[in-house]
ModelCIF file with pLDDT and N, C-alpha, C, O atoms, coordinates in Angstrom:
data_MODEL
#
_entry.id   MODEL 
#
_entity.id                         1 
_entity.type                       polymer 
_entity.pdbx_number_of_molecules   1 
#
_entity_poly.entity_id                      1 
_entity_poly.type                           'polypeptide(L)' 
_entity_poly.nstd_linkage                   no 
_entity_poly.nstd_monomer                   no 
_entity_poly.pdbx_seq_one_letter_code       MALSPGVKERLEVVYDVAKTSFHWGFIPMVIYLGFRKGAEPGMPPLSLLSLLWQ 
_entity_poly.pdbx_seq_one_letter_code_can   MALSPGVKERLEVVYDVAKTSFHWGFIPMVIYLGFRKGAEPGMPPLSLLSLLWQ 
_entity_poly.pdbx_strand_id                 A 
#
loop_
_entity_poly_seq.entity_id 
_entity_poly_seq.num 
_entity_poly_seq.mon_id 
_entity_poly_seq.hetero 
1 1  MET n 
1 2  ALA n 
1 3  LEU n 
1 4  SER n 
1 5  PRO n 
1 6  GLY n 
1 7  VAL n 
1 8  LYS n 
1 9  GLU n 
1 10 ARG n 
1 11 LEU n 
1 12 GLU n 
1 13 VAL n 
1 14 VAL n 
1 15 TYR n 
1 16 ASP n 
1 17 VAL n 
1 18 ALA n 
1 19 LYS n 
1 20 THR n 
1 21 SER n 
1 22 PHE n 
1 23 HIS n 
1 24 TRP n 
1 25 GLY n 
1 26 PHE n 
1 27 ILE n 
1 28 PRO n 
1 29 MET n 
1 30 VAL n 
1 31 ILE n 
1 32 TYR n 
1 33 LEU n 
1 34 GLY n 
1 35 PHE n 
1 36 ARG n 
1 37 LYS n 
1 38 GLY n 
1 39 ALA n 
1 40 GLU n 
1 41 PRO n 
1 42 GLY n 
1 43 MET n 
1 44 PRO n 
1 45 PRO n 
1 46 LEU n 
1 47 SER n 
1 48 LEU n 
1 49 LEU n 
1 50 SER n 
1 51 LEU n 
1 52 LEU n 
1 53 TRP n 
1 54 GLN n 
#
_struct_asym.id          A 
_struct_asym.entity_id   1 
#
loop_
_ma_qa_metric.id 
_ma_qa_metric.mode 
_ma_qa_metric.name 
_ma_qa_metric.software_group_id 
_ma_qa_metric.type 
1 global pLDDT . pLDDT 
2 local  pLDDT . pLDDT 
#
_ma_qa_metric_global.metric_id      1 
_ma_qa_metric_global.metric_value   88.15 
_ma_qa_metric_global.model_id       1 
_ma_qa_metric_global.ordinal_id     1 
#
loop_
_ma_qa_metric_local.label_asym_id 
_ma_qa_metric_local.label_comp_id 
_ma_qa_metric_local.label_seq_id 
_ma_qa_metric_local.metric_id 
_ma_qa_metric_local.metric_value 
_ma_qa_metric_local.model_id 
_ma_qa_metric_local.ordinal_id 
A MET 1  2 73.00 1 1  
A ALA 2  2 86.00 1 2  
A LEU 3  2 87.00 1 3  
A SER 4  2 93.00 1 4  
A PRO 5  2 90.00 1 5  
A GLY 6  2 93.00 1 6  
A VAL 7  2 94.00 1 7  
A LYS 8  2 95.00 1 8  
A GLU 9  2 96.00 1 9  
A ARG 10 2 96.00 1 10 
A LEU 11 2 96.00 1 11 
A GLU 12 2 97.00 1 12 
A VAL 13 2 97.00 1 13 
A VAL 14 2 97.00 1 14 
A TYR 15 2 97.00 1 15 
A ASP 16 2 97.00 1 16 
A VAL 17 2 97.00 1 17 
A ALA 18 2 97.00 1 18 
A LYS 19 2 97.00 1 19 
A THR 20 2 97.00 1 20 
A SER 21 2 96.00 1 21 
A PHE 22 2 95.00 1 22 
A HIS 23 2 94.00 1 23 
A TRP 24 2 96.00 1 24 
A GLY 25 2 95.00 1 25 
A PHE 26 2 95.00 1 26 
A ILE 27 2 91.00 1 27 
A PRO 28 2 91.00 1 28 
A MET 29 2 92.00 1 29 
A VAL 30 2 90.00 1 30 
A ILE 31 2 87.00 1 31 
A TYR 32 2 88.00 1 32 
A LEU 33 2 90.00 1 33 
A GLY 34 2 85.00 1 34 
A PHE 35 2 84.00 1 35 
A ARG 36 2 86.00 1 36 
A LYS 37 2 86.00 1 37 
A GLY 38 2 83.00 1 38 
A ALA 39 2 81.00 1 39 
A GLU 40 2 84.00 1 40 
A PRO 41 2 87.00 1 41 
A GLY 42 2 85.00 1 42 
A MET 43 2 82.00 1 43 
A PRO 44 2 80.00 1 44 
A PRO 45 2 82.00 1 45 
A LEU 46 2 81.00 1 46 
A SER 47 2 83.00 1 47 
A LEU 48 2 80.00 1 48 
A LEU 49 2 82.00 1 49 
A SER 50 2 76.00 1 50 
A LEU 51 2 73.00 1 51 
A LEU 52 2 77.00 1 52 
A TRP 53 2 73.00 1 53 
A GLN 54 2 58.00 1 54 
#
loop_
_atom_site.group_PDB 
_atom_site.id 
_atom_site.type_symbol 
_atom_site.label_atom_id 
_atom_site.label_alt_id 
_atom_site.label_comp_id 
_atom_site.label_asym_id 
_atom_site.label_entity_id 
_atom_site.label_seq_id 
_atom_site.pdbx_PDB_ins_code 
_atom_site.Cartn_x 
_atom_site.Cartn_y 
_atom_site.Cartn_z 
_atom_site.occupancy 
_atom_site.B_iso_or_equiv 
_atom_site.pdbx_formal_charge 
_atom_site.auth_seq_id 
_atom_site.auth_comp_id 
_atom_site.auth_asym_id 
_atom_site.auth_atom_id 
_atom_site.pdbx_PDB_model_num 
ATOM 1   N N  . MET A 1 1  ? -42.314 57.985 62.029 1.00 73.00 ? 1  MET A N  1 
ATOM 2   C CA . MET A 1 1  ? -42.941 57.828 60.229 1.00 73.00 ? 1  MET A CA 1 
ATOM 3   C C  . MET A 1 1  ? -43.453 56.399 60.287 1.00 73.00 ? 1  MET A C  1 
ATOM 4   O O  . MET A 1 1  ? -42.988 55.335 60.695 1.00 73.00 ? 1  MET A O  1 
ATOM 5   N N  . ALA A 1 2  ? -44.912 56.894 59.563 1.00 86.00 ? 2  ALA A N  1 
ATOM 6   C CA . ALA A 1 2  ? -45.771 55.665 59.759 1.00 86.00 ? 2  ALA A CA 1 
ATOM 7   C C  . ALA A 1 2  ? -45.627 55.167 58.184 1.00 86.00 ? 2  ALA A C  1 
ATOM 8   O O  . ALA A 1 2  ? -45.303 55.705 57.125 1.00 86.00 ? 2  ALA A O  1 
ATOM 9   N N  . LEU A 1 3  ? -46.059 53.797 58.621 1.00 87.00 ? 3  LEU A N  1 
ATOM 10  C CA . LEU A 1 3  ? -45.688 52.987 57.225 1.00 87.00 ? 3  LEU A CA 1 
ATOM 11  C C  . LEU A 1 3  ? -46.820 52.639 56.550 1.00 87.00 ? 3  LEU A C  1 
ATOM 12  O O  . LEU A 1 3  ? -47.708 52.263 57.315 1.00 87.00 ? 3  LEU A O  1 
ATOM 13  N N  . SER A 1 4  ? -47.146 52.627 55.258 1.00 93.00 ? 4  SER A N  1 
ATOM 14  C CA . SER A 1 4  ? -48.265 52.279 54.811 1.00 93.00 ? 4  SER A CA 1 
ATOM 15  C C  . SER A 1 4  ? -48.530 50.957 54.727 1.00 93.00 ? 4  SER A C  1 
ATOM 16  O O  . SER A 1 4  ? -47.646 50.101 54.758 1.00 93.00 ? 4  SER A O  1 
ATOM 17  N N  . PRO A 1 5  ? -49.850 50.698 54.608 1.00 90.00 ? 5  PRO A N  1 
ATOM 18  C CA . PRO A 1 5  ? -50.207 49.431 54.220 1.00 90.00 ? 5  PRO A CA 1 
ATOM 19  C C  . PRO A 1 5  ? -49.627 48.433 53.800 1.00 90.00 ? 5  PRO A C  1 
ATOM 20  O O  . PRO A 1 5  ? -49.344 47.429 54.453 1.00 90.00 ? 5  PRO A O  1 
ATOM 21  N N  . GLY A 1 6  ? -49.372 48.680 52.467 1.00 93.00 ? 6  GLY A N  1 
ATOM 22  C CA . GLY A 1 6  ? -48.432 47.690 51.572 1.00 93.00 ? 6  GLY A CA 1 
ATOM 23  C C  . GLY A 1 6  ? -47.281 47.049 51.917 1.00 93.00 ? 6  GLY A C  1 
ATOM 24  O O  . GLY A 1 6  ? -47.001 45.865 51.728 1.00 93.00 ? 6  GLY A O  1 
ATOM 25  N N  . VAL A 1 7  ? -46.480 48.095 52.554 1.00 94.00 ? 7  VAL A N  1 
ATOM 26  C CA . VAL A 1 7  ? -44.905 47.592 53.482 1.00 94.00 ? 7  VAL A CA 1 
ATOM 27  C C  . VAL A 1 7  ? -45.479 46.873 54.734 1.00 94.00 ? 7  VAL A C  1 
ATOM 28  O O  . VAL A 1 7  ? -44.830 45.955 55.236 1.00 94.00 ? 7  VAL A O  1 
ATOM 29  N N  . LYS A 1 8  ? -46.533 47.212 55.196 1.00 95.00 ? 8  LYS A N  1 
ATOM 30  C CA . LYS A 1 8  ? -46.752 46.314 56.749 1.00 95.00 ? 8  LYS A CA 1 
ATOM 31  C C  . LYS A 1 8  ? -46.506 45.368 55.904 1.00 95.00 ? 8  LYS A C  1 
ATOM 32  O O  . LYS A 1 8  ? -45.340 45.028 55.704 1.00 95.00 ? 8  LYS A O  1 
ATOM 33  N N  . GLU A 1 9  ? -47.722 44.674 55.148 1.00 96.00 ? 9  GLU A N  1 
ATOM 34  C CA . GLU A 1 9  ? -48.117 43.493 54.267 1.00 96.00 ? 9  GLU A CA 1 
ATOM 35  C C  . GLU A 1 9  ? -46.393 42.762 53.920 1.00 96.00 ? 9  GLU A C  1 
ATOM 36  O O  . GLU A 1 9  ? -45.838 41.728 54.291 1.00 96.00 ? 9  GLU A O  1 
ATOM 37  N N  . ARG A 1 10 ? -46.060 43.697 53.201 1.00 96.00 ? 10 ARG A N  1 
ATOM 38  C CA . ARG A 1 10 ? -44.191 43.297 52.699 1.00 96.00 ? 10 ARG A CA 1 
ATOM 39  C C  . ARG A 1 10 ? -43.552 42.450 53.980 1.00 96.00 ? 10 ARG A C  1 
ATOM 40  O O  . ARG A 1 10 ? -43.186 41.277 54.046 1.00 96.00 ? 10 ARG A O  1 
ATOM 41  N N  . LEU A 1 11 ? -43.564 43.518 54.977 1.00 96.00 ? 11 LEU A N  1 
ATOM 42  C CA . LEU A 1 11 ? -42.843 43.297 56.094 1.00 96.00 ? 11 LEU A CA 1 
ATOM 43  C C  . LEU A 1 11 ? -43.171 41.917 56.223 1.00 96.00 ? 11 LEU A C  1 
ATOM 44  O O  . LEU A 1 11 ? -42.341 41.056 55.931 1.00 96.00 ? 11 LEU A O  1 
ATOM 45  N N  . GLU A 1 12 ? -44.587 41.568 56.735 1.00 97.00 ? 12 GLU A N  1 
ATOM 46  C CA . GLU A 1 12 ? -44.971 40.238 57.554 1.00 97.00 ? 12 GLU A CA 1 
ATOM 47  C C  . GLU A 1 12 ? -44.765 39.207 56.773 1.00 97.00 ? 12 GLU A C  1 
ATOM 48  O O  . GLU A 1 12 ? -44.354 38.145 57.241 1.00 97.00 ? 12 GLU A O  1 
ATOM 49  N N  . VAL A 1 13 ? -45.055 39.391 55.302 1.00 97.00 ? 13 VAL A N  1 
ATOM 50  C CA . VAL A 1 13 ? -44.502 38.176 54.564 1.00 97.00 ? 13 VAL A CA 1 
ATOM 51  C C  . VAL A 1 13 ? -43.392 37.834 54.874 1.00 97.00 ? 13 VAL A C  1 
ATOM 52  O O  . VAL A 1 13 ? -43.211 36.802 55.519 1.00 97.00 ? 13 VAL A O  1 
ATOM 53  N N  . VAL A 1 14 ? -42.110 38.857 54.369 1.00 97.00 ? 14 VAL A N  1 
ATOM 54  C CA . VAL A 1 14 ? -40.777 38.547 54.672 1.00 97.00 ? 14 VAL A CA 1 
ATOM 55  C C  . VAL A 1 14 ? -40.544 37.812 55.903 1.00 97.00 ? 14 VAL A C  1 
ATOM 56  O O  . VAL A 1 14 ? -39.728 36.903 56.063 1.00 97.00 ? 14 VAL A O  1 
ATOM 57  N N  . TYR A 1 15 ? -41.618 38.466 57.044 1.00 97.00 ? 15 TYR A N  1 
ATOM 58  C CA . TYR A 1 15 ? -41.314 37.905 58.738 1.00 97.00 ? 15 TYR A CA 1 
ATOM 59  C C  . TYR A 1 15 ? -41.648 36.858 58.589 1.00 97.00 ? 15 TYR A C  1 
ATOM 60  O O  . TYR A 1 15 ? -40.665 36.117 58.588 1.00 97.00 ? 15 TYR A O  1 
ATOM 61  N N  . ASP A 1 16 ? -42.728 36.236 58.425 1.00 97.00 ? 16 ASP A N  1 
ATOM 62  C CA . ASP A 1 16 ? -42.998 34.625 58.177 1.00 97.00 ? 16 ASP A CA 1 
ATOM 63  C C  . ASP A 1 16 ? -42.325 33.968 57.531 1.00 97.00 ? 16 ASP A C  1 
ATOM 64  O O  . ASP A 1 16 ? -41.693 33.031 58.020 1.00 97.00 ? 16 ASP A O  1 
ATOM 65  N N  . VAL A 1 17 ? -42.285 34.263 56.337 1.00 97.00 ? 17 VAL A N  1 
ATOM 66  C CA . VAL A 1 17 ? -40.683 33.394 55.660 1.00 97.00 ? 17 VAL A CA 1 
ATOM 67  C C  . VAL A 1 17 ? -39.920 33.199 56.429 1.00 97.00 ? 17 VAL A C  1 
ATOM 68  O O  . VAL A 1 17 ? -39.861 32.049 56.865 1.00 97.00 ? 17 VAL A O  1 
ATOM 69  N N  . ALA A 1 18 ? -38.884 34.328 57.008 1.00 97.00 ? 18 ALA A N  1 
ATOM 70  C CA . ALA A 1 18 ? -38.062 34.143 57.712 1.00 97.00 ? 18 ALA A CA 1 
ATOM 71  C C  . ALA A 1 18 ? -38.161 33.200 58.992 1.00 97.00 ? 18 ALA A C  1 
ATOM 72  O O  . ALA A 1 18 ? -37.224 32.547 59.453 1.00 97.00 ? 18 ALA A O  1 
ATOM 73  N N  . LYS A 1 19 ? -39.524 33.247 59.504 1.00 97.00 ? 19 LYS A N  1 
ATOM 74  C CA . LYS A 1 19 ? -39.763 32.035 60.673 1.00 97.00 ? 19 LYS A CA 1 
ATOM 75  C C  . LYS A 1 19 ? -39.910 30.843 60.281 1.00 97.00 ? 19 LYS A C  1 
ATOM 76  O O  . LYS A 1 19 ? -39.502 29.775 60.737 1.00 97.00 ? 19 LYS A O  1 
ATOM 77  N N  . THR A 1 20 ? -40.552 31.118 59.363 1.00 97.00 ? 20 THR A N  1 
ATOM 78  C CA . THR A 1 20 ? -40.396 29.240 58.876 1.00 97.00 ? 20 THR A CA 1 
ATOM 79  C C  . THR A 1 20 ? -39.374 28.592 58.522 1.00 97.00 ? 20 THR A C  1 
ATOM 80  O O  . THR A 1 20 ? -39.007 27.465 58.855 1.00 97.00 ? 20 THR A O  1 
ATOM 81  N N  . SER A 1 21 ? -38.605 29.852 57.359 1.00 96.00 ? 21 SER A N  1 
ATOM 82  C CA . SER A 1 21 ? -37.173 29.132 57.295 1.00 96.00 ? 21 SER A CA 1 
ATOM 83  C C  . SER A 1 21 ? -36.158 28.666 58.530 1.00 96.00 ? 21 SER A C  1 
ATOM 84  O O  . SER A 1 21 ? -35.394 27.721 58.725 1.00 96.00 ? 21 SER A O  1 
ATOM 85  N N  . PHE A 1 22 ? -36.521 29.700 59.161 1.00 95.00 ? 22 PHE A N  1 
ATOM 86  C CA . PHE A 1 22 ? -35.501 29.488 60.673 1.00 95.00 ? 22 PHE A CA 1 
ATOM 87  C C  . PHE A 1 22 ? -36.032 28.246 61.238 1.00 95.00 ? 22 PHE A C  1 
ATOM 88  O O  . PHE A 1 22 ? -35.192 27.427 61.610 1.00 95.00 ? 22 PHE A O  1 
ATOM 89  N N  . HIS A 1 23 ? -37.683 27.856 61.415 1.00 94.00 ? 23 HIS A N  1 
ATOM 90  C CA . HIS A 1 23 ? -37.959 26.577 62.093 1.00 94.00 ? 23 HIS A CA 1 
ATOM 91  C C  . HIS A 1 23 ? -37.913 25.556 61.544 1.00 94.00 ? 23 HIS A C  1 
ATOM 92  O O  . HIS A 1 23 ? -37.824 24.554 62.254 1.00 94.00 ? 23 HIS A O  1 
ATOM 93  N N  . TRP A 1 24 ? -37.955 25.398 60.068 1.00 96.00 ? 24 TRP A N  1 
ATOM 94  C CA . TRP A 1 24 ? -37.939 24.323 59.773 1.00 96.00 ? 24 TRP A CA 1 
ATOM 95  C C  . TRP A 1 24 ? -35.944 23.864 59.189 1.00 96.00 ? 24 TRP A C  1 
ATOM 96  O O  . TRP A 1 24 ? -35.536 22.705 59.268 1.00 96.00 ? 24 TRP A O  1 
ATOM 97  N N  . GLY A 1 25 ? -35.392 24.580 58.871 1.00 95.00 ? 25 GLY A N  1 
ATOM 98  C CA . GLY A 1 25 ? -33.896 24.597 58.748 1.00 95.00 ? 25 GLY A CA 1 
ATOM 99  C C  . GLY A 1 25 ? -33.052 24.871 60.027 1.00 95.00 ? 25 GLY A C  1 
ATOM 100 O O  . GLY A 1 25 ? -31.846 24.625 60.035 1.00 95.00 ? 25 GLY A O  1 
ATOM 101 N N  . PHE A 1 26 ? -33.377 25.128 60.567 1.00 95.00 ? 26 PHE A N  1 
ATOM 102 C CA . PHE A 1 26 ? -32.017 25.201 62.148 1.00 95.00 ? 26 PHE A CA 1 
ATOM 103 C C  . PHE A 1 26 ? -31.588 23.611 62.515 1.00 95.00 ? 26 PHE A C  1 
ATOM 104 O O  . PHE A 1 26 ? -30.416 23.393 62.824 1.00 95.00 ? 26 PHE A O  1 
ATOM 105 N N  . ILE A 1 27 ? -32.297 22.809 62.486 1.00 91.00 ? 27 ILE A N  1 
ATOM 106 C CA . ILE A 1 27 ? -31.947 21.301 63.093 1.00 91.00 ? 27 ILE A CA 1 
ATOM 107 C C  . ILE A 1 27 ? -30.914 20.868 61.474 1.00 91.00 ? 27 ILE A C  1 
ATOM 108 O O  . ILE A 1 27 ? -29.695 20.800 61.631 1.00 91.00 ? 27 ILE A O  1 
ATOM 109 N N  . PRO A 1 28 ? -31.234 20.723 60.677 1.00 91.00 ? 28 PRO A N  1 
ATOM 110 C CA . PRO A 1 28 ? -30.634 20.474 59.563 1.00 91.00 ? 28 PRO A CA 1 
ATOM 111 C C  . PRO A 1 28 ? -29.331 21.064 59.144 1.00 91.00 ? 28 PRO A C  1 
ATOM 112 O O  . PRO A 1 28 ? -28.531 20.327 58.567 1.00 91.00 ? 28 PRO A O  1 
ATOM 113 N N  . MET A 1 29 ? -29.027 22.312 59.368 1.00 92.00 ? 29 MET A N  1 
ATOM 114 C CA . MET A 1 29 ? -28.223 23.340 59.496 1.00 92.00 ? 29 MET A CA 1 
ATOM 115 C C  . MET A 1 29 ? -26.832 22.635 60.830 1.00 92.00 ? 29 MET A C  1 
ATOM 116 O O  . MET A 1 29 ? -25.647 22.374 60.618 1.00 92.00 ? 29 MET A O  1 
ATOM 117 N N  . VAL A 1 30 ? -27.564 22.532 62.004 1.00 90.00 ? 30 VAL A N  1 
ATOM 118 C CA . VAL A 1 30 ? -26.638 21.751 62.780 1.00 90.00 ? 30 VAL A CA 1 
ATOM 119 C C  . VAL A 1 30 ? -26.521 20.817 62.469 1.00 90.00 ? 30 VAL A C  1 
ATOM 120 O O  . VAL A 1 30 ? -25.362 20.615 62.106 1.00 90.00 ? 30 VAL A O  1 
ATOM 121 N N  . ILE A 1 31 ? -27.263 19.842 62.371 1.00 87.00 ? 31 ILE A N  1 
ATOM 122 C CA . ILE A 1 31 ? -26.290 18.551 61.658 1.00 87.00 ? 31 ILE A CA 1 
ATOM 123 C C  . ILE A 1 31 ? -25.173 18.832 60.139 1.00 87.00 ? 31 ILE A C  1 
ATOM 124 O O  . ILE A 1 31 ? -24.073 18.279 60.141 1.00 87.00 ? 31 ILE A O  1 
ATOM 125 N N  . TYR A 1 32 ? -25.475 19.469 59.267 1.00 88.00 ? 32 TYR A N  1 
ATOM 126 C CA . TYR A 1 32 ? -24.621 19.444 57.898 1.00 88.00 ? 32 TYR A CA 1 
ATOM 127 C C  . TYR A 1 32 ? -23.540 19.977 58.609 1.00 88.00 ? 32 TYR A C  1 
ATOM 128 O O  . TYR A 1 32 ? -22.423 19.489 58.437 1.00 88.00 ? 32 TYR A O  1 
ATOM 129 N N  . LEU A 1 33 ? -23.771 21.230 59.653 1.00 90.00 ? 33 LEU A N  1 
ATOM 130 C CA . LEU A 1 33 ? -22.414 21.793 60.254 1.00 90.00 ? 33 LEU A CA 1 
ATOM 131 C C  . LEU A 1 33 ? -21.455 21.023 60.980 1.00 90.00 ? 33 LEU A C  1 
ATOM 132 O O  . LEU A 1 33 ? -20.271 21.349 61.071 1.00 90.00 ? 33 LEU A O  1 
ATOM 133 N N  . GLY A 1 34 ? -22.149 19.609 61.698 1.00 85.00 ? 34 GLY A N  1 
ATOM 134 C CA . GLY A 1 34 ? -21.363 18.970 62.189 1.00 85.00 ? 34 GLY A CA 1 
ATOM 135 C C  . GLY A 1 34 ? -20.745 17.691 61.415 1.00 85.00 ? 34 GLY A C  1 
ATOM 136 O O  . GLY A 1 34 ? -19.577 17.377 61.647 1.00 85.00 ? 34 GLY A O  1 
ATOM 137 N N  . PHE A 1 35 ? -21.325 17.143 60.731 1.00 84.00 ? 35 PHE A N  1 
ATOM 138 C CA . PHE A 1 35 ? -20.705 16.479 60.053 1.00 84.00 ? 35 PHE A CA 1 
ATOM 139 C C  . PHE A 1 35 ? -19.616 17.413 58.889 1.00 84.00 ? 35 PHE A C  1 
ATOM 140 O O  . PHE A 1 35 ? -18.738 16.741 58.348 1.00 84.00 ? 35 PHE A O  1 
ATOM 141 N N  . ARG A 1 36 ? -19.667 18.351 58.669 1.00 86.00 ? 36 ARG A N  1 
ATOM 142 C CA . ARG A 1 36 ? -18.821 19.162 58.111 1.00 86.00 ? 36 ARG A CA 1 
ATOM 143 C C  . ARG A 1 36 ? -17.645 19.372 58.599 1.00 86.00 ? 36 ARG A C  1 
ATOM 144 O O  . ARG A 1 36 ? -16.618 19.234 57.935 1.00 86.00 ? 36 ARG A O  1 
ATOM 145 N N  . LYS A 1 37 ? -17.686 19.829 60.154 1.00 86.00 ? 37 LYS A N  1 
ATOM 146 C CA . LYS A 1 37 ? -16.867 19.701 61.028 1.00 86.00 ? 37 LYS A CA 1 
ATOM 147 C C  . LYS A 1 37 ? -15.636 18.567 61.183 1.00 86.00 ? 37 LYS A C  1 
ATOM 148 O O  . LYS A 1 37 ? -14.440 18.772 61.390 1.00 86.00 ? 37 LYS A O  1 
ATOM 149 N N  . GLY A 1 38 ? -16.309 17.383 61.020 1.00 83.00 ? 38 GLY A N  1 
ATOM 150 C CA . GLY A 1 38 ? -16.100 15.801 61.441 1.00 83.00 ? 38 GLY A CA 1 
ATOM 151 C C  . GLY A 1 38 ? -15.842 15.665 62.491 1.00 83.00 ? 38 GLY A C  1 
ATOM 152 O O  . GLY A 1 38 ? -15.989 16.673 63.183 1.00 83.00 ? 38 GLY A O  1 
ATOM 153 N N  . ALA A 1 39 ? -15.230 14.149 63.331 1.00 81.00 ? 39 ALA A N  1 
ATOM 154 C CA . ALA A 1 39 ? -15.535 13.871 64.307 1.00 81.00 ? 39 ALA A CA 1 
ATOM 155 C C  . ALA A 1 39 ? -14.048 14.889 64.808 1.00 81.00 ? 39 ALA A C  1 
ATOM 156 O O  . ALA A 1 39 ? -13.208 15.593 64.248 1.00 81.00 ? 39 ALA A O  1 
ATOM 157 N N  . GLU A 1 40 ? -14.392 14.417 66.237 1.00 84.00 ? 40 GLU A N  1 
ATOM 158 C CA . GLU A 1 40 ? -13.078 14.520 67.039 1.00 84.00 ? 40 GLU A CA 1 
ATOM 159 C C  . GLU A 1 40 ? -11.887 13.599 67.033 1.00 84.00 ? 40 GLU A C  1 
ATOM 160 O O  . GLU A 1 40 ? -12.025 12.528 66.442 1.00 84.00 ? 40 GLU A O  1 
ATOM 161 N N  . PRO A 1 41 ? -10.546 13.914 67.705 1.00 87.00 ? 41 PRO A N  1 
ATOM 162 C CA . PRO A 1 41 ? -9.095  13.040 67.297 1.00 87.00 ? 41 PRO A CA 1 
ATOM 163 C C  . PRO A 1 41 ? -10.078 11.797 68.481 1.00 87.00 ? 41 PRO A C  1 
ATOM 164 O O  . PRO A 1 41 ? -10.643 12.015 69.553 1.00 87.00 ? 41 PRO A O  1 
ATOM 165 N N  . GLY A 1 42 ? -9.956  10.816 67.858 1.00 85.00 ? 42 GLY A N  1 
ATOM 166 C CA . GLY A 1 42 ? -10.480 9.592  68.968 1.00 85.00 ? 42 GLY A CA 1 
ATOM 167 C C  . GLY A 1 42 ? -11.753 9.017  68.603 1.00 85.00 ? 42 GLY A C  1 
ATOM 168 O O  . GLY A 1 42 ? -12.084 7.832  68.598 1.00 85.00 ? 42 GLY A O  1 
ATOM 169 N N  . MET A 1 43 ? -12.445 10.096 68.284 1.00 82.00 ? 43 MET A N  1 
ATOM 170 C CA . MET A 1 43 ? -13.669 9.291  68.212 1.00 82.00 ? 43 MET A CA 1 
ATOM 171 C C  . MET A 1 43 ? -13.760 8.491  66.491 1.00 82.00 ? 43 MET A C  1 
ATOM 172 O O  . MET A 1 43 ? -12.913 8.685  65.619 1.00 82.00 ? 43 MET A O  1 
ATOM 173 N N  . PRO A 1 44 ? -15.192 7.454  66.308 1.00 80.00 ? 44 PRO A N  1 
ATOM 174 C CA . PRO A 1 44 ? -15.311 7.173  65.289 1.00 80.00 ? 44 PRO A CA 1 
ATOM 175 C C  . PRO A 1 44 ? -15.703 8.132  64.166 1.00 80.00 ? 44 PRO A C  1 
ATOM 176 O O  . PRO A 1 44 ? -16.395 9.081  64.533 1.00 80.00 ? 44 PRO A O  1 
ATOM 177 N N  . PRO A 1 45 ? -15.368 8.063  62.760 1.00 82.00 ? 45 PRO A N  1 
ATOM 178 C CA . PRO A 1 45 ? -15.769 8.886  62.022 1.00 82.00 ? 45 PRO A CA 1 
ATOM 179 C C  . PRO A 1 45 ? -17.475 8.714  61.926 1.00 82.00 ? 45 PRO A C  1 
ATOM 180 O O  . PRO A 1 45 ? -18.206 7.753  62.162 1.00 82.00 ? 45 PRO A O  1 
ATOM 181 N N  . LEU A 1 46 ? -17.751 10.102 61.468 1.00 81.00 ? 46 LEU A N  1 
ATOM 182 C CA . LEU A 1 46 ? -19.697 10.075 60.966 1.00 81.00 ? 46 LEU A CA 1 
ATOM 183 C C  . LEU A 1 46 ? -19.805 9.833  59.703 1.00 81.00 ? 46 LEU A C  1 
ATOM 184 O O  . LEU A 1 46 ? -19.095 10.109 58.736 1.00 81.00 ? 46 LEU A O  1 
ATOM 185 N N  . SER A 1 47 ? -21.225 9.032  59.891 1.00 83.00 ? 47 SER A N  1 
ATOM 186 C CA . SER A 1 47 ? -21.593 8.797  58.872 1.00 83.00 ? 47 SER A CA 1 
ATOM 187 C C  . SER A 1 47 ? -23.362 8.939  58.962 1.00 83.00 ? 47 SER A C  1 
ATOM 188 O O  . SER A 1 47 ? -23.852 8.606  60.041 1.00 83.00 ? 47 SER A O  1 
ATOM 189 N N  . LEU A 1 48 ? -24.152 9.338  58.055 1.00 80.00 ? 48 LEU A N  1 
ATOM 190 C CA . LEU A 1 48 ? -25.296 9.104  57.977 1.00 80.00 ? 48 LEU A CA 1 
ATOM 191 C C  . LEU A 1 48 ? -25.995 8.032  58.913 1.00 80.00 ? 48 LEU A C  1 
ATOM 192 O O  . LEU A 1 48 ? -26.744 8.461  59.791 1.00 80.00 ? 48 LEU A O  1 
ATOM 193 N N  . LEU A 1 49 ? -25.820 6.814  58.798 1.00 82.00 ? 49 LEU A N  1 
ATOM 194 C CA . LEU A 1 49 ? -25.809 5.453  59.308 1.00 82.00 ? 49 LEU A CA 1 
ATOM 195 C C  . LEU A 1 49 ? -25.542 5.503  60.948 1.00 82.00 ? 49 LEU A C  1 
ATOM 196 O O  . LEU A 1 49 ? -26.475 5.141  61.664 1.00 82.00 ? 49 LEU A O  1 
ATOM 197 N N  . SER A 1 50 ? -24.400 5.903  61.520 1.00 76.00 ? 50 SER A N  1 
ATOM 198 C CA . SER A 1 50 ? -23.889 6.197  62.802 1.00 76.00 ? 50 SER A CA 1 
ATOM 199 C C  . SER A 1 50 ? -25.360 7.560  63.185 1.00 76.00 ? 50 SER A C  1 
ATOM 200 O O  . SER A 1 50 ? -26.327 7.368  63.922 1.00 76.00 ? 50 SER A O  1 
ATOM 201 N N  . LEU A 1 51 ? -25.049 8.790  62.425 1.00 73.00 ? 51 LEU A N  1 
ATOM 202 C CA . LEU A 1 51 ? -26.368 9.712  63.196 1.00 73.00 ? 51 LEU A CA 1 
ATOM 203 C C  . LEU A 1 51 ? -27.673 8.949  63.398 1.00 73.00 ? 51 LEU A C  1 
ATOM 204 O O  . LEU A 1 51 ? -28.327 9.315  64.374 1.00 73.00 ? 51 LEU A O  1 
ATOM 205 N N  . LEU A 1 52 ? -28.122 8.064  62.741 1.00 77.00 ? 52 LEU A N  1 
ATOM 206 C CA . LEU A 1 52 ? -29.711 7.261  62.685 1.00 77.00 ? 52 LEU A CA 1 
ATOM 207 C C  . LEU A 1 52 ? -29.672 6.438  63.611 1.00 77.00 ? 52 LEU A C  1 
ATOM 208 O O  . LEU A 1 52 ? -30.803 6.342  64.087 1.00 77.00 ? 52 LEU A O  1 
ATOM 209 N N  . TRP A 1 53 ? -28.593 5.459  64.377 1.00 73.00 ? 53 TRP A N  1 
ATOM 210 C CA . TRP A 1 53 ? -28.594 4.867  65.230 1.00 73.00 ? 53 TRP A CA 1 
ATOM 211 C C  . TRP A 1 53 ? -27.856 5.175  66.304 1.00 73.00 ? 53 TRP A C  1 
ATOM 212 O O  . TRP A 1 53 ? -27.136 4.292  66.769 1.00 73.00 ? 53 TRP A O  1 
ATOM 213 N N  . GLN A 1 54 ? -27.881 6.440  66.896 1.00 58.00 ? 54 GLN A N  1 
ATOM 214 C CA . GLN A 1 54 ? -27.848 6.928  68.261 1.00 58.00 ? 54 GLN A CA 1 
ATOM 215 C C  . GLN A 1 54 ? -28.688 8.006  68.340 1.00 58.00 ? 54 GLN A C  1 
ATOM 216 O O  . GLN A 1 54 ? -28.831 8.599  69.410 1.00 58.00 ? 54 GLN A O  1 
#
């Protein structure tokens, strides 16, 4: 099954958007998930200031 040129262009745009959003969003997502989970028992509480100093 061959794809038309218009479909290929749309797929390339979707691929580029997905790649860029993953590239720029991975680390913030990991930080967000870490803050959402919270600190482990016995560890100091998480804050933005502690993130910047470590």
